[in-house]
Phi, psi and omega in degrees: 000154176278087186237022179076019178089014180280340173102015180292149178232138174247131178270129185257144179228164181292330183245160178287128180236155185252157181301131181246334179140173182272130177278311182208150177229151176215160176216155175204169177258123180290170183302333180268010176086008182264137179292136176238129177250134180236128181229133172260120188246141178247166175268171175295339180270012178061037173250154173294134182252310186201144167254104185263125177242122182234121177256133188306333179259007178065014179262171182291155179292144174274326180208134174277129184290150173270137179256129180249000000 
């Protein structure tokens, strides 16, 4: 997605689907000290809709976190 380099992804489907809710959320502090929120969103049809990455200053991520 065109999100200023924050890293969001939109999953595309053949038909129009509607927002269903957040499956899981996480947050971390980027290398420059700015809070980053990550949300995995599903549709009402139980399909993945979007991986939303939001950085508090709207700038690109300095580092993508490792998940263990």
